[in-house]
N, CA, C and O of each residue as an XYZ file, in Angstrom:
332
protein
N     -22.770     11.300      3.788
C     -21.907     12.393      3.393
C     -22.037     12.657      1.879
O     -22.028     13.810      1.448
N     -22.153     11.615      1.097
C     -22.287     11.763     -0.358
C     -23.747     11.770     -0.793
O     -24.052     11.851     -1.983
N     -24.637     11.685      0.177
C     -26.074     11.632     -0.090
C     -26.444     10.450     -0.970
O     -27.260     10.565     -1.885
N     -25.837      9.328     -0.680
C     -26.176      8.077     -1.367
C     -25.893      6.917     -0.429
O     -25.137      7.053      0.533
N     -26.494      5.798     -0.712
C     -26.279      4.617      0.116
C     -24.870      4.065     -0.117
O     -24.213      4.374     -1.111
N     -24.434      3.245      0.830
C     -23.118      2.618      0.705
C     -23.041      1.797     -0.579
O     -22.058      1.877     -1.316
N     -24.076      1.013     -0.842
C     -24.034      0.140     -2.026
C     -24.005      0.956     -3.316
O     -23.334      0.573     -4.274
N     -24.720      2.067     -3.346
C     -24.693      2.921     -4.533
C     -23.303      3.546     -4.711
O     -22.769      3.582     -5.819
N     -22.729      4.033     -3.615
C     -21.375      4.595     -3.666
C     -20.378      3.546     -4.152
O     -19.557      3.815     -5.029
N     -20.460      2.342     -3.571
C     -19.529      1.267     -3.939
C     -19.652      0.923     -5.420
O     -18.646      0.705     -6.095
N     -20.862      0.875     -5.917
C     -21.077      0.558     -7.334
C     -20.501      1.657     -8.228
O     -19.807      1.364     -9.202
N     -20.785      2.916     -7.903
C     -20.265      4.027     -8.709
C     -18.734      4.099     -8.643
O     -18.076      4.382     -9.644
N     -18.181      3.843     -7.465
C     -16.725      3.854     -7.322
C     -16.106      2.781     -8.207
O     -15.142      3.044     -8.925
N     -16.656      1.578     -8.158
C     -16.131      0.475     -8.973
C     -16.231      0.791    -10.462
O     -15.312      0.483    -11.221
N     -17.330      1.398    -10.886
C     -17.508      1.754    -12.297
C     -16.473      2.780    -12.749
O     -15.973      2.710    -13.872
N     -16.154      3.732    -11.875
C     -15.228      4.798    -12.238
C     -13.760      4.423    -12.092
O     -12.923      4.891    -12.863
N     -13.438      3.588    -11.116
C     -12.034      3.275    -10.836
C     -11.641      1.832    -11.165
O     -10.454      1.503    -11.160
N     -12.603      0.985    -11.446
C     -12.301     -0.380    -11.840
C     -11.922     -1.307    -10.702
O     -11.458     -2.423    -10.938
N     -12.114     -0.857     -9.468
C     -11.828     -1.692     -8.300
C     -12.651     -1.169     -7.125
O     -13.261     -0.103     -7.200
N     -12.654     -1.926     -6.061
C     -13.396     -1.488     -4.885
C     -12.666     -0.334     -4.199
O     -11.468     -0.132     -4.399
N     -13.393      0.401     -3.408
C     -12.805      1.511     -2.648
C     -11.714      0.984     -1.717
O     -10.659      1.603     -1.578
N     -11.966     -0.144     -1.090
C     -10.987     -0.749     -0.180
C      -9.687     -1.085     -0.913
O      -8.601     -0.793     -0.412
N      -9.790     -1.696     -2.091
C      -8.591     -2.041     -2.871
C      -7.848     -0.785     -3.322
O      -6.618     -0.761     -3.338
N      -8.594      0.254     -3.687
C      -7.968      1.496     -4.120
C      -7.185      2.147     -2.983
O      -6.059      2.603     -3.180
N      -7.784      2.188     -1.795
C      -7.098      2.753     -0.631
C      -5.848      1.944     -0.311
O      -4.804      2.511      0.010
N      -5.953      0.617     -0.399
C      -4.789     -0.229     -0.147
C      -3.684      0.051     -1.173
O      -2.506      0.096     -0.821
N      -4.061      0.236     -2.422
C      -3.103      0.568     -3.479
C      -2.371      1.877     -3.164
O      -1.153      1.959     -3.328
N      -3.100      2.889     -2.718
C      -2.499      4.180     -2.360
C      -1.531      3.999     -1.194
O      -0.424      4.537     -1.215
N      -1.947      3.241     -0.179
C      -1.103      3.015      0.999
C       0.166      2.262      0.631
O       1.247      2.593      1.120
N       0.046      1.248     -0.228
C       1.216      0.463     -0.621
C       2.182      1.285     -1.470
O       3.396      1.121     -1.352
N       1.671      2.154     -2.312
C       2.550      3.027     -3.092
C       3.282      4.018     -2.199
O       4.450      4.325     -2.437
N       2.603      4.519     -1.174
C       3.268      5.402     -0.206
C       4.357      4.628      0.528
O       5.452      5.144      0.748
N       4.052      3.388      0.908
C       5.050      2.551      1.588
C       6.253      2.315      0.681
O       7.393      2.379      1.142
N       6.018      2.045     -0.588
C       7.121      1.834     -1.532
C       7.979      3.086     -1.626
O       9.207      2.998     -1.645
N       7.344      4.246     -1.685
C       8.089      5.504     -1.733
C       8.959      5.669     -0.489
O      10.120      6.065     -0.589
N       8.400      5.366      0.678
C       9.176      5.469      1.916
C      10.317      4.447      1.955
O      11.406      4.748      2.445
N      10.070      3.264      1.448
C      11.118      2.235      1.410
C      12.300      2.673      0.556
O      13.459      2.480      0.924
N      11.985      3.260     -0.583
C      13.032      3.583     -1.551
C      13.704      4.930     -1.287
O      14.818      5.170     -1.753
N      13.038      5.799     -0.550
C      13.554      7.161     -0.400
C      13.775      7.594      1.042
O      13.907      8.786      1.320
N      13.815      6.642      1.953
C      14.092      6.969      3.351
C      14.822      5.802      4.007
O      14.981      4.734      3.416
N      15.252      6.027      5.215
C      15.893      4.968      5.997
C      15.022      4.517      7.158
O      15.514      3.866      8.080
N      13.732      4.853      7.129
C      12.822      4.445      8.197
C      12.727      2.931      8.258
O      12.786      2.258      7.229
N      12.577      2.391      9.469
C      12.437      0.942      9.590
C      11.029      0.501      9.185
O      10.115      1.316      9.057
N      10.884     -0.802      8.987
C       9.616     -1.344      8.497
C       8.461     -1.090      9.455
O       7.340     -0.841      9.012
N       8.712     -1.148     10.756
C       7.645     -0.875     11.721
C       7.107      0.539     11.547
O       5.894      0.751     11.557
N       7.998      1.499     11.390
C       7.573      2.883     11.202
C       6.787      3.032      9.899
O       5.729      3.662      9.878
N       7.297      2.458      8.823
C       6.623      2.565      7.521
C       5.244      1.909      7.576
O       4.273      2.453      7.049
N       5.160      0.752      8.207
C       3.865      0.074      8.335
C       2.879      0.958      9.082
O       1.737      1.123      8.653
N       3.314      1.520     10.187
C       2.434      2.376     10.986
C       2.080      3.653     10.225
O       0.926      4.080     10.241
N       3.033      4.249      9.579
C       2.827      5.509      8.862
C       1.854      5.354      7.692
O       1.169      6.307      7.322
N       1.794      4.169      7.119
C       0.910      3.941      5.968
C      -0.381      3.229      6.354
O      -1.122      2.762      5.488
N      -0.647      3.148      7.648
C      -1.944      2.660      8.098
C      -2.051      1.180      8.367
O      -3.153      0.667      8.558
N      -0.936      0.481      8.389
C      -0.958     -0.946      8.716
C      -0.713     -1.087     10.213
O       0.314     -0.643     10.725
N      -1.646     -1.697     10.902
C      -1.562     -1.848     12.351
C      -0.432     -2.783     12.751
O       0.181     -2.616     13.806
N      -0.162     -3.762     11.910
C       0.760     -4.841     12.235
C       1.818     -4.937     11.141
O       1.476     -5.008      9.961
N       3.093     -4.940     11.511
C       4.178     -4.992     10.532
C       4.150     -6.287      9.719
O       4.426     -6.269      8.519
N       3.823     -7.398     10.357
C       3.800     -8.661      9.619
C       2.686     -8.663      8.568
O       2.856     -9.234      7.491
N       1.558     -8.034      8.869
C       0.480     -7.926      7.871
C       0.924     -7.020      6.728
O       0.617     -7.290      5.567
N       1.642     -5.950      7.050
C       2.187     -5.070      6.020
C       3.107     -5.849      5.083
O       2.995     -5.734      3.863
N       4.012     -6.637      5.650
C       4.958     -7.419      4.838
C       4.207     -8.406      3.951
O       4.507     -8.532      2.764
N       3.238     -9.099      4.523
C       2.441    -10.079      3.779
C       1.677     -9.398      2.626
O       1.651     -9.908      1.506
N       1.069     -8.263      2.910
C       0.303     -7.532      1.897
C       1.209     -6.996      0.805
O       0.868     -7.060     -0.377
N       2.359     -6.468      1.194
C       3.312     -5.929      0.226
C       3.819     -7.038     -0.696
O       3.916     -6.855     -1.910
N       4.139     -8.187     -0.104
C       4.633     -9.307     -0.908
C       3.570     -9.802     -1.887
O       3.882    -10.161     -3.023
N       2.337     -9.820     -1.449
C       1.238    -10.237     -2.332
C       1.087     -9.242     -3.484
O       0.796     -9.643     -4.611
N       1.282     -7.950     -3.214
C       1.143     -6.895     -4.219
C       2.304     -6.883     -5.201
O       2.088     -6.810     -6.411
N       3.550     -6.955     -4.691
C       4.734     -6.799     -5.540
C       5.459     -8.093     -5.879
O       6.243     -8.137     -6.828
N       5.202     -9.149     -5.106
C       5.907    -10.404     -5.341
C       7.246    -10.488     -4.626
O       7.943    -11.499     -4.719
N       7.604     -9.431     -3.915
C       8.827     -9.395     -3.116
C       8.509     -8.726     -1.782
O       7.526     -7.995     -1.666
N       9.338     -8.979     -0.788
C       9.122     -8.364      0.523
C       9.600     -6.907      0.494
O      10.369     -6.524     -0.388
N       9.151     -6.105      1.446
C       9.650     -4.732      1.512
C      11.174     -4.661      1.643
O      11.804     -3.786      1.049
N      11.764     -5.568      2.410
C      13.223     -5.591      2.556
C      13.900     -5.887      1.215
O      14.903     -5.262      0.872
N      13.352     -6.837      0.461
C      13.905     -7.138     -0.859
C      13.768     -5.931     -1.788
O      14.659     -5.655     -2.591
N      12.656     -5.220     -1.675
C      12.449     -4.006     -2.481
C      13.537     -2.983     -2.173
O      14.154     -2.423     -3.079
N      13.760     -2.751     -0.897
C      14.768     -1.768     -0.477
C      16.167     -2.231     -0.870
O      16.946     -1.446     -1.410
N      16.496     -3.494     -0.607
C      17.831     -4.014     -0.934
C      18.080     -3.992     -2.434
O      19.179     -3.648     -2.869
N      17.092     -4.350     -3.226
C      17.232     -4.335     -4.676
C      17.440     -2.943     -5.203
O      18.223     -2.726     -6.128
N      16.737     -1.998     -4.612
C      16.881     -0.603     -5.029
C      18.264     -0.068     -4.655
O      18.874      0.678     -5.421
N      18.745     -0.445     -3.496
C      20.085      0.002     -3.065
C      21.155     -0.570     -3.995
O      22.125      0.117     -4.318
N      20.986     -1.822     -4.426
C      21.953     -2.444     -5.324
C      21.932     -1.789     -6.704
O      22.965     -1.724     -7.372
N      20.762     -1.299     -7.139
C      20.664     -0.631     -8.431
C      21.412      0.691     -8.430
O      21.935      1.107     -9.463
N      21.468      1.360     -7.273
C      22.139      2.657     -7.180
C      23.650      2.536     -7.301
O      24.316      3.486     -7.712
N      24.201      1.369     -6.944
C      25.661      1.195     -6.931
C      26.239      1.069     -8.318
O      27.451      0.917     -8.470
């Protein structure tokens, strides 16, 4: 599609964005999940599915690795800040 090999695309992507394409896509998905957590009342299963995570437990594990807190802690902490 880009008229280049996968390895060439991956190298150029890393040079321009400072990370792999896979990590960048995951970053976009996790930011969308954070937005849904903080600005909606959707349950975690829905948010995981909506942001491309097949399994809710994998979503929770990935989110915790990214932010250092679980999605529930993110939502609860944000709710406490509003009060």
